[in-house]
N, C-alpha and C positions, 0 to 999 in steps of 0.2 A: 303804284301809278308812276312814280318817278322813273323806275326802271323801264317801264314800257315807253315813256316819253323819250328817254335816252336812246332806246332801240330805234324808235321812229326817226329821231334826228340823225342817227348814224346811217340809216337807210337812205335818207334824203341826200346826205353828203356823198354817198357812193352811187348817185344817179338814180336812185329808186329801184335798183336791181334786186334789192332784198338780200344780197350776199354780204355777210358781215365778216369781219376779221375773226380769226380763231379766238383771240382773247376776249372779244366782245361777246361771242357765243358762250364762252365759259362763264363770263361775269353774269350774263343773263340767267344761265342755268343755275348758278349758285344762288342768285337772288331768289328765284322761284323755289329752290330747295330750302332756303331759309324760311320762306313764307310757309311751306308745308310743315317744317319742323315746328314753327310757332303754332300753326293750327292744330297739329297733333298734340302738342304740349297743353294747349288750352282745352282741347277735347278731353285729354287725360285728366286734367284738373277738374273739369266739369263732371266727368264720370265718377271721380273719387268723391266729389262733394255729394253727388246723388247717392252713392254707395253708403257714405257715412250717415246721410240724412235718413235713409231707410233703416239702417241698423239702430239709430238712436230713437226711432219712432216706436210706437206700440206694437207694430207688426214685425219688428226686426227679429225678435227671438223666435217667433213662429216660422218666419221665413228661413232662418238658419236651420231650424229643426227639420223642416221639410227637405231642405237641400242636403243635410247630413243623411237623412233617411234614403234619399236618392243615391248618394254615394255608396252607402252600405248595400243597397239592393243591387247596384251595378257590380260591386265586388263579388257578391254571391252569384250573380248571373255568370260572370266570367269564370268563377271557380267551378260552377257546374259545367260550363263549356270545356274547361281544362280536364275535368274528370272524365267526361265522355270521350274527349279526344285521346286521353291517355288509355282508356279501355280499348278504343278502336285500334290504336297503334300497338298495344300489347297483344291483342288478338291477331293482328296482322303479323307481328313478329313471331309469335308462337306458331301460327300456321305456316309461315315461310320456313321456320327452322325445322318443323316436322316434315315439310315437303322436301327440304334438302336432305334430311336424314333418310327418309324412305327412298328417295331417288339414289342416294349414295349406296344404300344397300341393294337396290335393284341393279345397279351397274356392276355389282360384284357377283351376280348370279351367272351360272355357266351359259345360260341362253342369251345373255346380253353381249353386245359387241364390245370388243376390247381394242387395244391399240391406241392410236392417237385420238380416236373418238372418246374412249373411256377417260383418257387423261384430260381432254378438253371438258368433258362433262364434270369431272371431279373439280376442275378449276372453276367452272360456272357455279357449282353448288357451294364451293368454298367462298366465292365472292358474295353469293346471296346469303350465306350463313353469316358472314361479317356484316352485311346490311341488316340482317335480322338482329344481330347484337346491337347495332346502332339504334334500331327501332326500339329495342327493349330499354336501352339507356335513355332514349328520348321519352319513352312512356314513364319511366321512373321519375325523370325530371319534372314532367308535367304533373304527375301525381303529387310530388312534393310542393310544387307551386299551388296546386289546388288546396292542399292542407294549410299552407301559409295564408292564402287568401281567406279561407274559412275562419282561421284563427283571428285574422285581422278584423273581419267583419263582426265576429262575435264579441271581440274586445270593444270595438267602437260602439256597437249596439248597447253594451252594458254601460259604458260611460255616457252615452247619449241619454239614456233613461235617467241617470243621476242628475245631469245638468238640466234636463227637461223639468224634473221635479223642483230643483233649486230655483231655476229661472222663472218658471210659471208660478211658483209660490210667491216670489217677490212681486211679480206682476199682479197676482190675485190680491195681495195685501193692499197694494196701491189702489186698485179698482174698488175694493171694498171700502177703503177709507174715503175715497172720493164720492162713492155712492152715499155713505153715511153723511158726508158734508152736504151733499145736495138735498138730502131729506131735512137736515137741520136748517138749511137755508130756506127751504120752502116753508117750514113751520115758523121760522123767524119772520119772513115776509108776511105771512097770513096774520100773525099776531100784531105786527106793526101796523098793518092796514086797519085792523079792528081798533087798535088804540088811537090811531089818527082820527077815525070817525067818531069815537067817543069823546075825544078832546075837542073836536071842532063843533060839537053840539048837534050831531045828526039825531033826528027824531027816531027814537027806538022804543019799543015797549019795555016796560020795566021787567027786570029779571027777578024771578022769585027764588028765594033761598029757603033754608030750613027755618030761618027766623023771620020769613016774610019777604016782601019785595025789597031789592036793593035800589039805592038811589043812584043817580048818574055819577056822583063823585066816587061812590064805592066801586061802581063798575069800572070807572076810569083808573082807579087805583089798582084794582085787580089786574086789568089789562097791562098796566105799566109794569107791574111786578113780573108778569109772564113774559113780556117782551124783553125785559132785562135778563131773565133766565135763558130764554131762547137765544138771545144775543151772545151770552157767555158760552152756551153750548156750541153755537155755530162757529164762534171764533176758535174754540178749542179743536173742533173738527177740521177747520181750515188749517190750523197749525199742524195738526197730525198728518193731514193729507200732504201738506207741503213738505214736511220732514221725510215722509216715506217716498214722495216723488223725488226729492233731492237725492236721497240715498239710492233710489233705483237708478236715476240718471247718472249719478256720479260713480257708483260702486257696483251694484248688483248687475245691472244690464250690461255695462262694458265688460265686466269680468265674465259673465256668461257668454256674451257674444264672442269674446276673444277665445274662450275655451272651445266653443262650437266651431269657430273658424279653424282653430288648430286641429280639431278632430277631422274636419272636412279635408284640410290640407293633407293630413297623415293618411287618411283613407284613399284620397285621390292619388297621392304620391305612391302609396303601396300598389294600387291598381295599375298605375302607369308603369311602375317598375316591372311588375309581373308581365304586362303586355310587351314591354321591351325585351324581357328575357324570353318570352314566347317567340317573338320575331327572331331573336338571335339564335335560339335553339333550332328553329325551323331552318334558318340559313345553314347552321352547322350540320344538321341532318342531311340536307340536300347536298351540301358541299362534300361531306364525308362519303355519301353514297356515290356521288359523281366521281370522286377520286378512287373509289373501289372499282367502278366500272372502267374508268379511263384515268390512270395515274398520270401525274405530271412527268414529262420527260426532261432529261438533262439535269436532274437533281440527284444528289446522293441519297440513296434509300438505305434504310437500316437493313442489316442481315435478316433474311427470311421474309422481308416485306414483299408485297406484290409489285412487280415492275412491268407487267404486261397488261394491256387493256383487254376488255372483254372481246373486242373485235379482233385484236391480234391473236387471242387464244382460239377463237372460233376458226380463224383463217388457217390455223395450223393443222386442221383435220385433213389427213391424207387418205382418201378412200382407197386408192390403188395400193398404197403400201400396206394398209390394214388388211386388205384382201390377200395380198401376197404373203404377209406374215402369218395370217391364220392358216392358209393352205400349207405353207412350209412347216408350220408347227405340228401338223398332222402326219408328217413323214414317218415318225417312229411307229405309227400304227399300221403301216403297210405290211402285209403278210409276205413272208419269203416264199418265192415260187419253189415248188417241189420238183420241178423239171417238166418236160413235155408230157402231155397225156399220151399214154400208150396202151395198146390192147394187151392184156395179160390173161391168157386162158387158164382156167383152173387146172391144177396138176392132175386131178383125177380124170380129166378129159384129154390129156395129152396122149399121143400115140406111143405105143411101146408097152413093155411089160410093167404092170403095176405091182408095187410091193405092198402086200397086205400086212398090216401091223400085227406083229407078234408081241407077246409080253415083253420080250427083251427090247424090241424096237420101240415100243411105247415108252419104256423106261428111258431109253437113250434119247428119244425126242422130247420128253418132258423136262429132263434134267437141264439142258441149256437154257430153256425159256424161263424156268424158275430162277436160275442163277442170274439171268438178265433182269428179271423183275426185282430181285433183291439188290441190284446195283452192281457196281464194278468191284466189289470186295472180292478178294481172293481167299477169304476164310472158308474152310470146308464146312459143310452142314453137319451138325452134330445130331446124333440119334438120341432123342430124349429118353428112350427106354434102356439105354446102356450107360452105366455109370462107371467111370474110371477106365473106359476103353479108349483106344486110339481112334481118331477120326478116320473114316474110310473115304478115299477120294477115287471114285470110279473113273475109268478112262473116258475122255471127251470124244464122242463120235462126231462125225460130220453132220452139220445141220442140214446140208443139202441132201445127203444120203438118206437121212431119216425121213425127209419129206418127199423128195422126188425120186429116190432110188438111184441117183447119179453117183458115180464113183469119185467125184471131186472131193478132195479132202483139204479144204482151205480154212485154216483157223482165223485168218485175218478177215475173211468175209463174215464169219460168225461174230467177230467182235464189232463189226460195223452194224450188225442187226441187233441193236440194243433197245430196251424199253426203260427209260429212266423211271425210278420209283416215284418221283415227284409228280409225274403226269398221271399216275394211277388214281382214279377217282372211285374205285370200288374193287371188289374181289375179282380175281382172275376168272375168266370164263373157260379156262382149259380144264377138261374133265380129268381129274386126278383119281386114279384107281389104286386102291391099296392091294399090294401083292404079298402073298405068303412067301416064306423063304424057299419053299419047294418050287415055286414058279420062277424064281430068279436063278441065274447061272453064276452067282458069285461063288468063288471057291471056298471062302472060310467065314466071311462076315455076312450076316443076313442083311437084306436091303432095308435101309432107313428112309422113309419118304421125306423129301425136303420140307422145310418150314415155309409155308406160303402165307399170303395175306389172309386166306381163309382161316388159318390156324393161329394168327397173331392175336393175343388177348386184346380186348377192347381198350384196356387201360394203357397198352403199349402202342396203340395206333398213332402214326405221325399226324393224322388228321384231327386228333382230339384237340379241342380248344384248351389252351393253357390256362385260361381264366376259369376258376371253379364255378360251377353252376349251383344256384341256390337249391334247386331240386335235389341235388346230390348230398346236401348237408344233412347231418343228423338232426332229428327234431329237438333234442336237448343239447344246447351248447353252452359252455361256461362263459360268463361275462369277463373275458380277459381284459378288454379295453372298453369299459362301459361308456356309452354316449348319452343315452336317455337319462334324464334326471341330474345331469352334471351341468354346472354353470358354464357359460360361454368363456369366462375368463380362465377356468380350469382347463377346458378343452384347448384353448389357445396356448396356455403354458405347456400342456402335455404334447399336443400334436404340432404346434408351430404354425397352424393355419387359422387366419382370422375368421374365415367362413368354415364352419364344421363340414366334414366330409359327407355326412348324411344330408345336410341341406344342399350341398353342391350336387350330389347324385340325384336327389329328388327333383331339383330344378331342371337338371339336364334331361331327366326322363320325361318330364311334362313338356319341356320345350321340343323334344324330338317326337313324342307320340301323343301328347294330350292337348295341344292348342286348339284342335278342331273338335274335341270331345265335348258334347253338350253337357252342361252342368258340372264341369270340372271344378273341384274344390267345394262344390255344394253337395254332390251325391257322395254317399258313404261307400267306402270300399269293403272288401270282405274281411271280417274280423280275424279269421284264421291267417289270411295272407299278411295282414298288418302285424300280427303277433310274430309270425315266422320271420318277416323282414326285420323286425325290431331285435329279435334274438341274434340274427346274423350281424347286424351293425354293432350290437353290444359285444359280440365276440371279437371281431376285427373288421372295422369299417374299410380298411385299405384293400381288402380282398373282394370288394363288391364293385361291379361295373354295370350300371343301368343302361348302357348303350345297347345292350342285348335285351330285348323285351322278355326273353325266357327267364332272365334273372329276377323278374318281378311278376312272373306267372301271367304275362300279357294283360295285367290288370293295372292300368295307369291310375284308376280311382283309388286303389289301395296305396299307391305311392303318394298321392295327394293327401290321403288320410294319415299316412305315416309322417309326412312333413308337419301337418297341424298337430299331431300327437307330440312330436318333438318340442314344438314351441309351448304347448300346454304343460309339458313336464318340466320346463326350466324352473329352477328354484327361484330365480328372479326374472320376471317377464322380459321380453326383448326390449321394450321401451322403458323398463326399469320402474320400480316403485318410487325411487327418489324423484323422478321427473313426471310422475303420473299427474300430479296436480297442475304442473306447468302445461302439459298437453291439454288438459280439460279447460283450463283458463283460456288457452289460445283458441280452442274450438268454439268458445262462446263469442268470439269476435265476429260481428256481422259482415264487416268489409272483407271481401275475398282476398285482396292483396295484403292487407294488414294481418289477416289470419295466416296466410301462407308464410309471411316473413316471420311471424312469431313462432310457428311450428319449425321453420328452418333453423332459427336460433336455438330452439330447444334440442333439435336433433343433433346439431353440432356439438352439444355438450354431452352426448352419450359416450360411454366408453368405446374404445377402438373396436373390440370384437362385436359389440352391439351395433355400432355404426356400419361396419363392413357387411355384417349379415343383413341388416335392414336395407342397405343399398342394393345388395344382390337380389333380395326378395322383391323389393319395389320395382326394380327394372324388369324382373321376370313377370310380375303381375301386370305391369304395363304392357308387356307383349301379349299376355293373355287377354286383356281387355281390347287390344287391337283386333283380335279375332272374335269379338263379341257377336258378330253377325252369325257365326257358326256355333260358338259355344254358349251363347246367351248369358255370358258373365261380363257385365259392364263394371265400371268402377264402383257403383253403388252396391251391386251384389257382392263383389269381392270384399268391400268394406264390411258388409254385414257378416261375412264368413270369418274375416280375420280381425275384426275390432276387438272382441273380448280375448281372442287367442294371443294377440301381440301385446295388449295392454294389461292382461291379467284380470283376475276377478275384482269386482267393485268392493273396496274396503270402506268406503265412506258411508254406505247405507243409503245413498241417494240413488233412486232408481232411474232418475233422468240421466245419470252418467252413461248409461248404455247407449243412448242416442249420441252423446258427445263423443264416445269412443268410436262409433261408426263415422262420425263427421271428421275425426282426426285422420283415419285411414283414407277416407274418400278424398280429403284435401291433399294428402300426400300423393295419392295416385293421380289426381287431376293435375298436379304440378311436379311430376316426376323429374323432368329435365330442368326445372328451375331449382330444385333442391339437390339433385344428384346429377353428376355428369354421366354420359353414356359411353365413356372410353372402354 
């Protein structure tokens, strides 16, 4: 009030204009601020007094218990939200990573556009792949926060029950003692009233006892004795109730209230901390993704880091240059022109005298062509029927004379008319006629027909594939380098390859010819084919090439059966007996992410050959399940086929392990790229 009066006086001194000096305004403001602080302080003191009064009352304990239960319930609700948010983010990250991988593979196909577009698309997929990694890390962080909150809520719920029992027991003892005191008081008051009436001489009928009616003096004496006993009992009950009440108010209730307040503060603080971390992680995720799309400019970037934004990358696509580069790259495929097209009449229809072929002329016309088919070699043709004789080299007649009857004798023209042997795709179509010595005009040596492609043995043909064909192998072959029934470690020490050659060849054959085959790995192959292929691999696996389907009888199901037979024959299963129980225990985990992480840890403990072989097989089976629309083999079906094969027979006697074996393989296939990289 004094401040307001001073303000009014100052206003009147300045002519009532209401404009005050700066110092006066500050003084008034500070005065009001001081009043607000005093009001706030008094309000705080009043609120604290009310808070303490409620806690010290009979409803204080129940109020704190209800509040603690609300805090625990809120922590569980936010934990459930974090779990669902983590699942959504992980599904999004996995889908984005799979999209980037399939898109990257699609851009490598021949029918896809290359050049600056391909480089731009690769950069886009790389950016989104990094964003998927950020999402995966964000999902893992949220899952860890979910587990922390669940643990916090469970711990506080357990302690809440303990303090609830302790506090309510103390409250119950006080209530029971006060109830007993009230009963003793009521009995005492009733007897005291009866005694007072008997002492004042109220007319009452005589009471009959076992020895007859009692007199008024006897009745008064009895009532006096009962009043004294009730008074003693009432006084003791009051003392007991007062003691328990003092103990409750001074010790039990404050201790329980303090413990419950501490639990509430811990639970609320933990929940608030997780909410702050959630907000921070969201900001980091968005900021990291934003920097992936548009990095900051003008800062030193680490070597290999992204320096261009997504927009800059897209704007570097040059359609005109891509078209020009593609067209110019096709230049080597242009066929060389053979000259201008001219009319060439057949020699038999040319005017003039025709030369009818005689045996000598046929011989002279065939010899140059055969020599040209055999290549530019100057070696003479040997007669296979003559042993130890000198080669005979007949005179070279004119090619033009032999065909057209002209007298031109030009050997250079004959040399230009050659037929390289590498372009011959079949036997010569020139009719070769065998002549007897009597039909030829050689002076001393009988005529020896030249060795043509028709007479070359099949084993000496240049077109024969250098890779041996399985169909040409003998039925019985010695096991020079056995593969089946040999441990992976022994194969690795012997051959130097972490993935055995039989596994590599079978996976390659199925990738090339079996991804679209319905029931691959489920349908059995031909037993005779599998046995034959096994014999070949046990002889020398390095001589087998399954890129040619003839090498496995065009039977890809037999190749699949051969692969499963190899894993069944291993002395120690692929997933090893030592880690069998670890895989089964991991399969029993209900949470998908925890089960995946447990299997991942167990797989990392496998020996190197087992790990490398399992990685190659898993990546292959993942490609098979990607074609499940055609081959009807999804992850579950493949797990049924490979569960007992990769984990070995059940030695524990528990028939339920068969289901856990299938769950192990199914989880590995469902999380292929989380467990193994796809380089």
